C-alpha positions as CSV (number, residue, x, y, z in Angstrom):
1,M,152.7,91.6,113.2
2,T,152.9,88.4,111.1
3,I,150.1,87.0,109.0
4,R,149.7,84.2,111.6
5,D,149.2,86.9,114.3
6,I,146.5,88.6,112.3
7,F,144.6,85.3,111.8
8,D,145.0,84.6,115.5
9,D,143.4,87.9,116.8
10,M,141.5,88.8,113.6
11,S,142.5,92.4,114.0
12,Y,142.2,94.9,111.2
13,G,145.1,96.4,109.5
14,P,145.0,99.8,107.8
15,A,143.4,99.9,104.4
16,P,143.7,103.5,103.3
17,E,142.0,104.8,100.1
18,S,144.0,107.1,98.0
19,A,142.8,110.7,97.7
20,T,145.2,111.7,94.9
21,E,142.5,112.0,92.2
22,A,140.3,114.1,94.4
23,F,143.1,116.5,95.2
24,D,144.1,116.6,91.5
25,W,140.5,117.7,90.6
26,I,140.7,120.4,93.2
27,A,144.1,121.5,91.9
28,R,142.7,121.8,88.4
29,H,140.5,124.5,89.7
30,D,143.5,126.1,91.5
31,G,141.8,125.3,94.8
32,K,139.1,128.0,94.2
33,F,135.5,127.6,93.1
34,G,133.0,130.0,91.9
35,H,129.3,129.3,91.4
36,F,128.1,127.0,88.6
37,I,125.7,129.1,86.7
38,N,124.3,128.7,83.2
39,G,126.4,125.7,82.4
40,A,129.8,127.1,83.5
41,F,131.8,128.1,86.6
42,I,132.0,131.8,87.1
43,P,135.2,133.3,88.5
44,A,135.6,132.7,92.2
45,G,134.8,135.5,94.5
46,Q,135.3,136.2,98.2
47,G,134.2,133.3,100.3
48,F,135.4,130.8,102.9
49,E,137.5,127.7,103.3
50,T,136.1,124.2,103.3
51,R,138.1,121.8,105.4
52,A,138.3,118.0,105.9
53,P,136.7,117.2,109.2
54,A,139.1,114.4,109.9
55,T,142.2,116.4,109.7
56,G,141.3,120.1,109.6
57,Q,143.1,120.3,106.3
58,V,141.9,123.1,103.9
59,L,140.5,121.5,100.8
60,A,139.4,124.5,98.8
61,Q,138.2,128.1,98.8
62,V,134.5,128.5,97.8
63,T,132.5,131.6,97.0
64,Q,130.0,133.2,99.3
65,G,126.8,133.7,97.3
66,S,125.4,137.2,97.2
67,A,122.0,138.5,96.2
68,A,123.4,139.3,92.8
69,D,124.7,135.7,92.4
70,I,121.2,134.4,93.3
71,E,119.6,136.7,90.8
72,M,122.0,135.5,88.1
73,A,121.3,131.9,88.9
74,V,117.5,132.2,89.0
75,S,117.5,134.2,85.8
76,A,119.5,131.5,84.1
77,A,117.2,128.8,85.4
78,R,114.1,130.9,84.3
79,K,115.5,131.3,80.8
80,A,116.2,127.6,80.4
81,Q,113.0,126.3,82.0
82,S,110.4,126.6,79.2
83,K,112.7,124.9,76.7
84,W,113.6,122.1,79.2
85,A,109.9,121.6,80.0
86,A,109.0,121.5,76.3
87,L,111.4,118.6,75.6
88,P,109.6,115.3,75.2
89,G,109.7,113.1,78.3
90,H,111.9,110.7,76.4
91,R,114.6,113.3,75.9
92,R,114.7,114.3,79.5
93,A,114.8,110.6,80.4
94,Q,117.9,110.1,78.2
95,I,119.7,112.9,80.0
96,L,118.8,111.6,83.4
97,Y,120.0,108.2,82.3
98,A,123.2,109.7,81.2
99,L,123.6,111.4,84.6
100,A,123.1,108.0,86.3
101,R,125.8,106.4,84.1
102,L,128.2,109.3,84.7
103,V,127.7,109.0,88.5
104,Q,128.7,105.3,88.1
105,K,131.7,106.1,85.9
106,H,133.0,108.7,88.4
107,A,131.8,106.8,91.5
108,R,135.2,106.4,93.1
109,L,136.2,110.0,92.7
110,L,132.8,111.2,94.0
111,A,133.0,108.8,97.0
112,V,136.5,109.9,98.0
113,L,135.7,113.6,97.6
114,E,132.5,113.1,99.7
115,T,134.5,111.4,102.5
116,L,137.1,114.1,102.4
117,D,134.5,116.8,102.6
118,C,132.1,115.5,105.3
119,G,134.2,112.9,107.2
120,K,132.0,109.8,106.8
121,P,133.8,106.5,106.3
122,I,134.7,105.7,102.7
123,R,132.8,102.4,103.0
124,E,129.6,104.3,103.5
125,S,130.3,106.8,100.7
126,R,131.3,104.1,98.3
127,D,128.9,101.3,99.1
128,I,125.7,103.3,100.2
129,D,125.7,106.9,99.1
130,L,127.0,106.5,95.5
131,P,124.8,103.5,94.5
132,L,121.8,105.3,95.8
133,V,122.7,108.5,93.9
134,A,122.9,106.5,90.7
135,R,119.7,104.7,91.5
136,H,117.8,107.9,91.9
137,F,118.8,109.2,88.5
138,Y,118.0,105.8,86.9
139,Y,114.6,105.7,88.6
140,H,113.6,109.2,87.7
141,A,114.7,108.7,84.1
142,G,111.9,106.2,84.1
143,L,109.4,108.6,85.6
144,A,110.4,111.2,83.1
145,Q,109.7,108.7,80.3
146,L,106.2,107.8,81.7
147,L,105.1,111.2,83.0
148,E,103.2,112.5,80.0
149,A,101.1,109.3,79.9
150,E,100.6,108.9,83.6
151,Q,99.9,112.5,84.6
152,P,98.7,114.4,81.5
153,Q,97.0,117.1,83.5
154,M,100.1,118.0,85.5
155,G,103.0,120.2,84.5
156,P,106.3,121.4,86.1
157,M,106.4,124.0,88.9
158,G,109.0,126.1,87.2
159,V,112.2,127.3,88.8
160,C,113.0,125.3,92.0
161,A,115.3,126.2,94.8
162,A,116.9,123.3,96.6
163,V,118.7,123.8,99.9
164,I,120.5,120.7,101.2
165,P,122.4,119.7,104.4
166,W,126.0,118.5,105.0
167,N,125.4,114.9,106.2
168,F,124.6,113.4,102.7
169,P,125.7,116.1,100.3
170,L,125.6,114.2,97.1
171,L,122.6,111.9,98.0
172,M,120.5,114.9,99.0
173,L,121.4,116.6,95.7
174,A,120.1,113.5,93.9
175,W,116.9,113.4,96.0
176,K,116.2,117.0,94.8
177,V,117.7,117.3,91.4
178,A,116.5,114.0,89.9
179,P,112.7,114.5,90.4
180,A,112.9,118.2,89.7
181,L,114.5,117.6,86.3
182,A,112.3,114.6,85.5
183,A,109.2,116.8,86.0
184,G,110.5,119.5,83.7
185,N,111.7,122.0,86.3
186,T,115.0,123.8,86.4
187,V,117.0,124.0,89.7
188,V,119.1,126.4,91.7
189,L,120.8,124.4,94.4
190,K,122.6,125.6,97.5
191,P,124.8,123.0,99.1
192,A,125.7,123.2,102.8
193,E,128.6,125.6,103.4
194,W,130.6,122.8,105.1
195,T,130.3,120.3,102.2
196,P,130.0,122.0,98.7
197,L,132.6,120.1,96.7
198,T,130.7,117.0,95.4
199,A,127.8,119.3,94.3
200,L,130.3,121.3,92.2
201,L,131.9,118.1,90.8
202,F,128.5,116.8,89.9
203,A,127.7,120.1,88.1
204,E,130.9,119.8,86.2
205,I,130.3,116.3,85.0
206,S,126.6,117.0,84.2
207,R,127.8,118.8,81.1
208,E,129.0,115.4,79.8
209,A,125.4,114.2,80.0
210,G,124.2,117.0,77.6
211,L,122.3,118.8,80.3
212,P,121.3,122.2,78.7
213,K,122.8,125.3,80.2
214,G,120.8,126.8,83.0
215,V,118.9,123.7,83.9
216,L,121.1,123.0,86.9
217,N,122.8,125.9,88.8
218,I,124.9,125.6,92.0
219,V,125.4,128.6,94.3
220,T,127.6,128.1,97.3
221,G,127.4,130.1,100.6
222,D,126.1,130.1,104.1
223,G,122.7,130.5,105.6
224,E,122.3,134.0,104.3
225,T,122.8,132.7,100.8
226,G,120.1,130.1,101.4
227,A,117.7,132.7,102.8
228,A,118.2,134.9,99.7
229,L,117.5,132.0,97.4
230,V,114.3,130.9,99.3
231,A,113.0,134.5,99.3
232,H,113.7,135.2,95.7
233,P,110.4,136.1,93.9
234,G,111.5,134.2,90.8
235,V,111.5,130.8,92.6
236,D,108.4,128.7,92.2
237,K,109.1,125.9,94.6
238,V,111.4,125.4,97.6
239,A,112.7,122.0,98.7
240,F,114.7,121.9,101.9
241,T,116.4,119.2,104.0
242,G,117.8,120.2,107.3
243,S,117.0,121.2,110.8
244,T,113.5,121.8,112.1
245,G,114.5,125.3,113.3
246,V,115.5,126.4,109.8
247,G,112.5,124.6,108.3
248,R,110.3,126.9,110.4
249,K,112.0,130.0,109.1
250,I,111.5,128.8,105.5
251,R,107.8,128.1,106.2
252,A,107.5,131.7,107.5
253,A,109.5,133.2,104.6
254,T,107.4,131.4,101.9
255,A,104.0,132.0,103.6
256,G,101.5,133.4,101.2
257,S,104.0,133.5,98.3
258,G,102.3,130.7,96.3
259,K,105.6,128.8,96.3
260,G,105.5,125.1,96.6
261,L,107.3,123.8,99.6
262,T,108.5,120.4,100.9
263,L,110.4,120.1,104.1
264,E,112.4,117.0,105.3
265,L,113.5,118.0,108.8
266,G,114.8,116.5,112.1
267,G,113.9,113.4,113.9
268,K,114.2,111.5,117.2
269,S,113.4,108.1,115.8
270,P,112.5,105.2,118.1
271,Y,114.3,101.8,117.8
272,I,111.9,99.3,119.4
273,V,113.2,95.9,120.5
274,F,110.7,93.3,121.8
275,D,111.7,90.4,124.0
276,D,111.2,87.9,121.2
277,A,113.5,89.7,118.8
278,D,116.8,88.2,117.4
279,L,118.9,90.2,119.9
280,D,122.2,89.8,118.0
281,S,120.6,91.0,114.8
282,A,118.9,93.9,116.6
283,V,122.3,94.9,118.0
284,E,123.9,94.9,114.5
285,G,120.9,96.9,113.2
286,L,121.3,99.4,116.0
287,V,124.9,99.9,115.1
288,D,123.7,101.0,111.6
289,A,120.8,102.9,113.1
290,I,122.8,105.3,115.3
291,W,126.5,105.1,114.4
292,F,126.0,105.1,110.6
293,N,127.6,108.4,109.5
294,G,128.5,109.1,113.1
295,G,124.9,109.5,114.1
296,Q,124.6,112.6,111.9
297,V,121.5,111.3,110.3
298,C,118.0,112.8,110.5
299,C,116.4,109.3,110.8
300,A,119.0,107.9,113.1
301,G,117.5,105.4,115.6
302,S,118.6,107.5,118.5
303,R,115.9,106.4,121.0
304,L,116.3,102.8,122.0
305,L,113.1,101.3,123.5
306,V,113.8,97.8,124.7
307,Q,111.3,95.4,126.4
308,E,112.0,95.2,130.1
309,G,112.6,91.4,130.2
310,V,115.6,91.5,127.9
311,A,116.9,95.0,128.6
312,E,119.9,93.9,130.7
313,R,121.0,91.3,128.2
314,F,120.5,93.6,125.3
315,H,122.4,96.5,126.9
316,A,125.3,94.1,127.7
317,R,125.6,92.9,124.2
318,L,125.3,96.4,122.8
319,K,128.1,97.7,125.1
320,A,130.4,94.8,124.0
321,R,129.6,95.6,120.3
322,M,130.2,99.3,120.9
323,D,133.6,98.6,122.5
324,G,134.7,96.9,119.3
325,L,133.8,99.7,116.9
326,R,136.8,101.2,115.1
327,I,137.0,105.0,115.0
328,G,139.5,106.9,112.9
329,D,140.6,108.2,109.5
330,P,137.4,108.0,107.3
331,L,139.5,107.2,104.2
332,D,140.6,104.0,105.9
333,K,138.3,101.2,104.6
334,C,138.4,99.3,107.9
335,I,136.9,102.2,109.9
336,D,133.4,102.0,111.3
337,V,132.9,105.6,112.6
338,G,134.4,108.6,111.0
339,A,134.8,112.2,112.0
340,I,132.2,114.8,113.3
341,I,131.6,117.4,110.6
342,D,133.0,120.4,112.4
343,P,134.5,121.4,115.7
344,E,131.5,123.7,116.3
345,H,129.2,120.7,116.0
346,L,131.4,118.5,118.1
347,A,131.2,121.1,120.9
348,R,127.4,121.1,120.7
349,I,127.3,117.3,121.0
350,T,129.7,117.3,123.9
351,A,127.7,120.0,125.8
352,M,124.4,118.2,125.4
353,V,125.8,114.9,126.7
354,D,127.7,116.5,129.6
355,A,124.6,118.3,130.7
356,C,122.5,115.1,131.1
357,D,121.9,113.2,134.4
358,G,121.8,109.7,133.0
359,Q,124.3,106.8,133.2
360,I,126.8,107.3,130.3
361,H,128.7,104.5,128.7
362,R,131.3,105.6,126.1
363,A,132.8,103.0,123.8
364,A,136.1,101.7,125.2
365,T,137.9,102.2,121.9
366,D,140.8,104.3,120.8
367,L,139.7,107.9,120.0
368,P,142.0,109.8,117.6
369,A,142.9,113.4,118.1
370,G,140.8,115.8,116.3
371,C,137.1,116.1,115.5
372,Y,135.8,112.8,116.8
373,Y,133.3,111.7,119.4
374,P,133.0,108.2,120.8
375,P,129.9,106.0,120.3
376,T,127.8,106.7,123.5
377,L,124.9,105.0,125.3
378,I,122.9,106.8,127.9
379,T,120.4,105.1,130.2
380,G,118.4,106.1,133.2
381,L,116.7,109.1,131.6
382,S,113.1,110.1,132.0
383,A,110.8,110.4,129.0
384,A,110.9,114.2,129.4
385,S,114.7,114.4,129.5
386,P,116.1,116.8,126.9
387,L,118.2,114.0,125.4
388,M,115.1,111.9,125.0
389,Q,113.3,114.7,123.2
390,E,115.9,116.7,121.3
391,E,117.9,115.7,118.3
392,V,121.6,115.3,119.2
393,F,122.7,114.6,115.6
394,G,125.8,112.7,116.7
395,P,126.8,109.2,117.8
396,V,124.7,109.3,121.0
397,L,122.0,106.7,121.8
398,V,119.5,107.1,124.7
399,S,117.6,104.1,126.0
400,M,114.5,103.4,128.0
401,T,112.5,100.2,128.8
402,F,108.9,99.3,128.3
403,R,106.6,96.4,129.4
404,T,103.8,96.2,126.8
405,P,103.3,96.9,123.1
406,A,100.9,99.7,124.1
407,E,103.5,101.3,126.3
408,A,106.0,101.0,123.5
409,V,103.7,102.9,121.1
410,E,103.1,105.6,123.8
411,L,106.9,106.1,124.2
412,A,107.6,105.9,120.5
413,N,105.1,108.7,119.8
414,N,106.1,110.8,122.8
415,T,108.1,113.3,120.7
416,R,107.3,116.2,118.4
417,Y,109.0,114.5,115.5
418,G,107.8,111.7,113.2
419,L,110.4,110.8,110.7
420,A,111.2,107.1,111.0
421,A,111.1,104.1,113.4
422,S,112.4,100.5,113.6
423,V,110.6,97.6,115.1
424,W,112.4,94.4,116.0
425,T,110.3,91.2,116.7
426,E,110.0,87.7,115.3
427,N,106.2,88.0,115.6
428,V,105.0,89.3,112.2
429,N,101.5,90.0,113.7
430,L,103.0,92.2,116.3
431,A,105.2,94.0,113.8
432,L,102.3,94.8,111.4
433,D,100.2,95.8,114.4
434,M,102.8,98.3,115.5
435,A,103.6,99.9,112.2
436,P,100.3,101.8,111.7
437,K,100.3,103.0,115.3
438,I,103.7,104.7,115.2
439,R,103.6,108.3,114.1
440,A,106.3,108.2,111.5
441,G,106.6,108.5,107.7
442,V,108.8,105.4,107.5
443,V,108.8,102.2,109.5
444,W,111.5,99.5,109.1
445,I,110.6,96.0,110.3
446,N,113.7,94.0,111.6
447,A,115.8,96.5,109.6
448,T,117.0,100.1,109.7
449,N,118.1,102.8,107.3
450,L,116.8,101.1,104.1
451,F,116.3,103.6,101.3
452,D,115.4,103.4,97.6
453,A,114.3,105.8,94.9
454,A,111.0,103.9,94.5
455,A,110.0,104.1,98.1
456,G,108.9,107.5,99.5
457,F,110.8,108.9,102.4
458,G,109.7,111.8,104.6
459,G,108.1,112.7,107.9
460,V,105.0,113.9,109.8
461,R,104.6,116.4,112.6
462,E,107.7,118.5,113.1
463,S,109.8,116.2,110.9
464,G,108.2,118.1,107.9
465,F,106.0,117.3,105.0
466,G,106.4,115.9,101.5
467,R,108.0,112.7,100.3
468,E,111.3,112.0,98.5
469,G,111.1,109.1,96.0
470,G,108.4,107.2,94.2
471,W,105.4,108.7,92.4
472,E,104.4,110.3,95.6
473,G,107.7,112.2,95.7
474,L,107.4,113.3,92.1
475,M,104.0,114.9,92.6
476,A,105.6,117.5,94.8
477,W,107.4,118.8,91.8
478,L,104.3,119.2,89.6
479,R,101.2,121.4,89.6
480,P,98.0,121.4,87.5
481,K,98.5,122.8,84.1
482,V,95.2,124.8,84.4
483,Q,95.2,127.3,87.3
484,G,92.0,128.9,88.7
485,K,91.1,132.5,88.2
486,A,91.4,135.2,90.9
487,L,88.7,134.7,93.5
488,K,86.5,137.6,94.5
489,P,85.4,137.8,98.2
490,V,81.9,136.7,98.9
491,L,80.4,138.8,101.7
492,P,77.4,138.2,104.0
493,V,74.2,140.1,103.1
494,D,74.0,143.3,105.1
495,A,71.1,143.9,107.4
496,P,68.3,145.6,105.4
497,A,66.8,149.0,106.3
498,D,63.4,147.3,106.5
499,P,63.9,143.8,107.7
500,Q,61.3,141.0,107.2
501,V,61.0,138.8,110.3
502,E,58.7,135.8,110.3
503,G,58.2,132.6,112.3
504,I,59.8,131.4,115.5
505,D,63.3,132.7,116.3
506,R,65.9,130.2,115.4
507,T,69.6,130.2,116.3
508,A,71.9,127.6,114.7
509,K,74.5,126.3,117.3
510,L,78.0,125.0,116.8
511,Y,78.4,121.2,116.4
512,I,81.1,119.8,118.6
513,G,81.6,116.2,119.6
514,G,78.4,115.1,118.0
515,K,76.3,117.6,120.0
516,Q,75.0,121.1,119.4
517,A,76.9,123.7,121.5
518,R,76.4,127.3,122.2
519,P,79.4,129.5,121.2
520,D,81.7,130.1,124.2
521,G,81.7,133.9,123.7
522,G,77.9,134.1,123.7
523,Y,77.9,136.1,120.5
524,S,75.8,135.5,117.3
525,R,75.0,137.3,114.1
526,A,71.9,137.5,111.9
527,V,71.9,135.8,108.5
528,W,69.8,137.8,105.9
529,S,68.5,136.8,102.5
530,P,69.1,139.1,99.5
531,K,65.5,140.3,99.8
532,G,65.9,141.4,103.4
533,R,64.4,138.4,105.2
534,L,65.8,137.2,108.5
535,L,66.8,133.5,107.9
536,G,68.2,132.9,111.4
537,H,71.2,133.5,113.6
538,V,74.5,131.7,113.8
539,G,77.0,131.6,116.7
540,I,80.3,133.4,116.4
541,G,83.0,130.9,117.4
542,N,86.2,131.8,119.2
543,R,89.5,130.3,120.3
544,K,87.8,128.1,123.0
545,D,85.3,126.7,120.6
546,I,88.2,125.7,118.3
547,R,89.9,124.1,121.3
548,N,86.8,122.2,122.2
549,A,86.3,121.0,118.6
550,V,89.9,119.8,118.3
551,E,89.7,118.0,121.6
552,A,86.5,116.3,120.4
553,A,88.1,115.3,117.2
554,H,91.1,113.7,119.0
555,A,88.6,111.8,121.2
556,A,87.1,110.3,118.1
557,K,90.4,108.5,117.2
558,G,88.6,105.2,116.7
559,W,87.4,106.5,113.3
560,A,90.9,106.2,111.9
561,S,91.0,102.5,112.7
562,A,87.5,101.8,111.4
563,T,87.4,99.7,108.3
564,A,87.2,101.6,105.0
565,H,84.0,99.6,104.3
566,L,82.4,101.0,107.4
567,R,83.4,104.5,106.6
568,A,82.0,104.1,103.1
569,Q,78.7,102.9,104.5
570,V,78.4,105.9,106.8
571,I,79.1,108.3,103.9
572,Y,76.5,106.6,101.7
573,Y,74.1,106.9,104.6
574,I,74.9,110.7,104.8
575,A,74.2,111.0,101.1
576,E,70.9,109.1,101.5
577,N,69.7,111.4,104.3
578,L,70.7,114.5,102.4
579,S,68.8,113.2,99.4
580,A,65.7,112.8,101.5
581,R,65.9,116.5,102.4
582,A,67.1,117.7,99.0
583,D,64.2,120.1,98.5
584,E,64.7,121.6,101.9
585,F,68.5,122.2,101.3
586,A,67.8,123.6,97.8
587,D,65.3,126.0,99.3
588,R,67.8,127.1,102.0
589,L,70.5,127.8,99.3
590,R,68.0,129.8,97.3
591,Q,67.0,131.8,100.4
592,M,70.7,132.6,101.2
593,T,72.1,133.2,97.8
594,G,69.1,134.1,95.7
595,K,70.0,131.4,93.2
596,D,68.4,128.0,92.5
597,G,70.0,125.5,94.8
598,K,68.9,122.2,93.2
599,A,72.0,121.6,91.2
600,E,74.3,122.3,94.1
601,V,72.4,119.8,96.3
602,E,72.5,117.1,93.6
603,A,76.2,117.8,93.2
604,A,76.7,117.5,96.9
605,I,74.9,114.1,97.0
606,A,77.0,112.9,94.1
607,R,80.2,114.1,95.8
608,L,79.3,112.1,98.9
609,F,78.7,109.0,96.7
610,T,82.1,109.6,95.0
611,W,84.0,109.6,98.3
612,A,82.0,106.7,99.7
613,A,83.0,104.8,96.6
614,R,86.7,105.8,97.0
615,A,86.8,105.1,100.8
616,D,87.7,101.4,100.3
617,K,89.5,101.9,96.9
618,V,92.4,104.2,97.8
619,E,95.0,101.6,97.4
620,G,98.6,101.7,98.4
621,R,101.5,100.2,96.4
622,V,104.0,97.4,96.8
623,K,107.3,99.0,95.8
624,P,109.8,96.9,93.9
625,V,112.8,97.8,96.0
626,P,116.1,96.0,95.3
627,I,116.2,93.8,98.4
628,R,114.8,90.5,99.4
629,G,111.6,92.0,100.7
630,V,109.0,94.7,99.9
631,A,108.3,98.3,100.8
632,L,104.6,99.0,101.3
633,A,103.4,102.5,100.5
634,M,100.3,102.7,102.8
635,N,97.8,105.6,102.6
636,E,97.1,106.7,106.2
637,P,94.9,109.5,107.5
638,V,96.6,112.7,108.3
639,G,94.9,113.0,111.6
640,V,92.8,115.9,112.8
641,V,92.4,118.4,110.0
642,G,91.0,121.9,110.1
643,A,89.2,123.3,107.0
644,I,88.0,126.8,106.2
645,C,85.2,126.2,103.7
646,P,84.4,128.1,100.5
647,D,81.8,130.9,100.4
648,E,80.9,130.6,96.7
649,A,79.5,127.0,97.1
650,P,78.2,126.9,100.7
651,L,76.9,123.3,100.6
652,L,78.9,121.7,97.8
653,G,82.2,123.3,99.0
654,F,81.5,122.2,102.6
655,V,80.8,118.6,101.5
656,S,83.8,118.6,99.0
657,L,86.2,119.2,101.9
658,M,84.4,117.1,104.6
659,A,83.9,114.0,102.4
660,P,87.5,113.2,101.4
661,L,88.7,113.9,105.0
662,I,86.3,111.5,106.7
663,A,86.5,108.9,103.8
664,M,90.2,108.6,104.4
665,G,89.8,108.3,108.2
666,N,90.5,111.8,109.3
667,R,88.6,113.8,111.9
668,A,87.6,117.3,110.8
669,V,87.1,120.7,112.3
670,L,85.2,122.7,109.7
671,V,84.5,126.4,109.5
672,P,81.6,126.8,107.1
673,S,81.0,129.6,104.6
674,E,81.1,132.9,106.4
675,A,78.6,134.5,104.0
676,F,76.1,131.5,103.9
677,P,76.7,129.3,107.0
678,L,73.2,127.9,107.4
679,A,73.7,125.2,104.8
680,A,76.4,123.7,107.0
681,T,74.4,124.1,110.3
682,D,71.4,122.5,108.7
683,F,73.8,119.7,107.6
684,Y,74.7,118.6,111.1
685,Q,71.1,117.4,111.4
686,V,71.9,115.0,108.6
687,L,75.1,113.9,110.3
688,D,73.1,113.2,113.5
689,T,70.9,110.7,111.7
690,S,73.6,109.0,109.7
691,D,75.5,106.9,112.3
692,L,78.6,109.2,112.2
693,P,80.4,108.9,115.5
694,G,80.5,112.1,117.6
695,G,83.6,114.2,117.1
696,V,84.5,112.9,113.6
697,V,83.0,116.1,112.1
698,N,82.9,119.3,114.1
699,I,81.4,122.6,112.9
700,V,82.4,126.0,114.2
701,T,80.8,129.0,112.6
702,G,82.3,132.4,112.7
703,R,84.5,134.9,110.9
704,H,87.2,133.3,108.7
705,A,89.7,136.0,109.3
706,E,89.5,135.5,113.1
707,L,89.3,131.7,113.2
708,A,92.0,131.0,110.6
709,P,94.9,132.2,112.8
710,V,93.5,130.2,115.7
711,L,93.4,127.0,113.6
712,A,96.9,127.7,112.2
713,G,98.5,128.1,115.6
714,H,96.8,125.1,117.2
715,M,99.5,122.6,118.1
716,D,97.2,119.6,118.1
717,L,96.0,120.2,114.5
718,D,97.8,118.1,112.0
719,A,96.8,119.9,108.8
720,L,94.8,123.0,107.7
721,W,93.0,123.7,104.5
722,S,91.8,127.1,103.5
723,F,89.4,127.8,100.6
724,S,87.8,131.0,101.9
725,S,86.9,133.6,99.4
726,S,89.0,135.9,101.5
727,D,92.6,135.2,100.8
728,L,93.9,133.9,104.1
729,S,96.7,131.9,102.6
730,A,99.6,134.0,104.0
731,R,98.1,134.0,107.5
732,V,97.4,130.3,107.5
733,E,100.8,129.3,106.3
734,A,102.7,131.8,108.5
735,G,100.6,130.8,111.5
736,S,101.4,127.1,111.0
737,T,105.1,127.4,111.6
738,A,104.9,126.4,115.2
739,N,104.2,122.7,114.6
740,L,104.8,122.8,110.9
741,K,101.4,121.4,110.0
742,R,100.6,120.6,106.4
743,C,98.7,123.5,104.7
744,W,96.6,123.4,101.6
745,V,95.5,126.9,100.6
746,N,93.9,128.5,97.5
747,H,96.2,131.6,97.2
748,G,93.1,133.6,96.3
749,R,92.3,131.5,93.3
750,A,88.9,130.0,92.5
751,T,88.2,126.3,92.6
752,D,85.6,124.7,90.3
753,W,83.6,122.9,92.9
754,T,81.6,121.0,90.4
755,R,84.8,119.1,89.6
756,A,86.6,119.2,93.0
757,D,86.8,115.5,93.6
758,G,90.2,114.6,92.0
759,P,93.4,113.0,93.3
760,D,94.6,116.2,94.8
761,F,92.0,115.9,97.5
762,Q,93.0,112.4,98.1
763,R,96.6,113.3,98.4
764,A,95.8,116.1,100.8
765,A,93.7,113.9,103.0
766,T,96.4,111.1,103.3
767,E,99.9,110.6,104.4
768,V,102.0,108.0,102.7
769,K,103.7,105.7,105.2
770,T,106.5,103.4,103.8
771,V,106.7,100.1,105.7
772,W,109.8,98.1,104.8
773,L,109.4,94.3,105.2
774,P,112.6,92.3,104.5
775,Y,112.1,88.6,104.4
776,G,114.1,85.4,104.2
777,E,116.3,83.4,106.6
């Protein structure tokens, strides 16, 4: 072919990238790698081969991590942690800065090795992954520098376990290691068994940055190695990126252990195209959304929702663009789509597509022999079809149409996931109206797959919890320096031998949907004063009562869209009405506990004022991301939240959990103090007179140990807090694995309720949604 021929048909010629330096590095290790522990590689042991997906060529032999290897790595990290944490933030910043510079200096070697190991096109490794890796270390160097001044009450978690996937091996390492080290933690990282090489190379070059021994340790192996690391009692925090199924196992394995946990899991992200969108731009964006990294991306825009009026035109343009994609050797710089990670995964993708009953269009492009799958579009599926609901994790796009924005929202949210979404429209009003309505941690407007270290990334629902990037991401690697003391159970007063019964019989009911309700089971129990006086009866709630309360909370969804000013007014009004009955509530507390209740009532009124004041002052951030545009970090309500209230402060503890939840726009299902429930049942009379819409606060009295598992297992509850004096932490966290709801538990430690109004309550009551808004012609 002549140069003239090339200019005539504009075809691409091969542009291969040399892999010589990468193979030379592997050869310097004799093609065998042991774990990187305490600043050095240990001798390689028995293990497995890692292969290049594109060719099947064996790249190296890596070691299968054993329990003994995990013990060695955790011990090295524990020994190094206190010294690393004691370094001034400026010194940690210098080392993180050096790591960023070293990533840039070795960028080409790292990019080529990444492409060899995971099969993604070299253009993506070189132009996307590596710059983002360096950016994360630069950004977190800055956070390390500022941390002592910005968060003086917070300290590192300790030894952190990081388990990362195979689709972005080096970038996922940066997402975990950079914030962990900035916060003063040490790390034991397990890379995916299919893609361990860039993690090992990074560990090797980290010594050039002056990283102390033991601060970063790499243990290779399969899922059994990861499970051993997660379960190790010497680990203080676990950070996992991977499948939702494995995330559930990790949630169950860490339940009740006191370990911090962040999960970034699967997704089935909607890609919404309105009829006024720039269709050509939307097609190009969709190429990046679903065929970037061969669709092996957790936030891939794998569900195309296109408005009915332009669907035929859009699909035609999309098919034409698909047919022009180039598939082949990922080391060729002209290739668009590389290899599938492994024949096992290729077989899974093939089976899922072959089993569907939709209309399948496969790109009319040459498909090399080996581990490749063509870009695929499937139409004609129902919303309940497995391919519309389940993550394929490959270059497979499914499409449906919609008519109205409201229908688009319904379809977008019709999944158990909630990681990311893309909205394409030239109407900025429509775009900004859609963004808050979509249940996702990240929303891109007229863009897709934008990432930056300053902008938090993470999901809701079964896409996990926690954020990567920004201050919101760093907070997951920190904990308060002062921990509460062990909490002693507070038990109800036993029935006296000689009871004192006075006045008219009174039974406090449940409070559901703004109305008093008898318990479904028909059971109640007596509440006695320490002096043997019968104070009343309370209902014993059960599973059906919780169901009714959760349904009532969902029906009150308008509270989330009410203005913060309106929510503040209602909470001020609640405080005003409580103040009018302060003596009555103080007397009730005295009767139940035998202690003067005036101070607790005054503290509860003040707590309500605090959250009324904060309701319209919890501000988001405009993140300075390196694009022509902005990323908005918006604080949104979590949704419907259950809370098991403390026993030691029956009124103040109840208010301290209720107030931040409703101030931030959540709806609450509250289980009051088991020992002293009448303070909460009296309180619903205050709510009734304070203009609070029915269903925003629901109160179900009963036994904590019986209601906690019901709340934990409820699939329509978005989060669960437990501050019971009975340590229910393990049961709450283990029971929450089904829908991976966020949990905030006390692990049997006391809370100082006189000071329980800090930023930790605000963070627990909100989700950070990142909305990306590019601008310009």
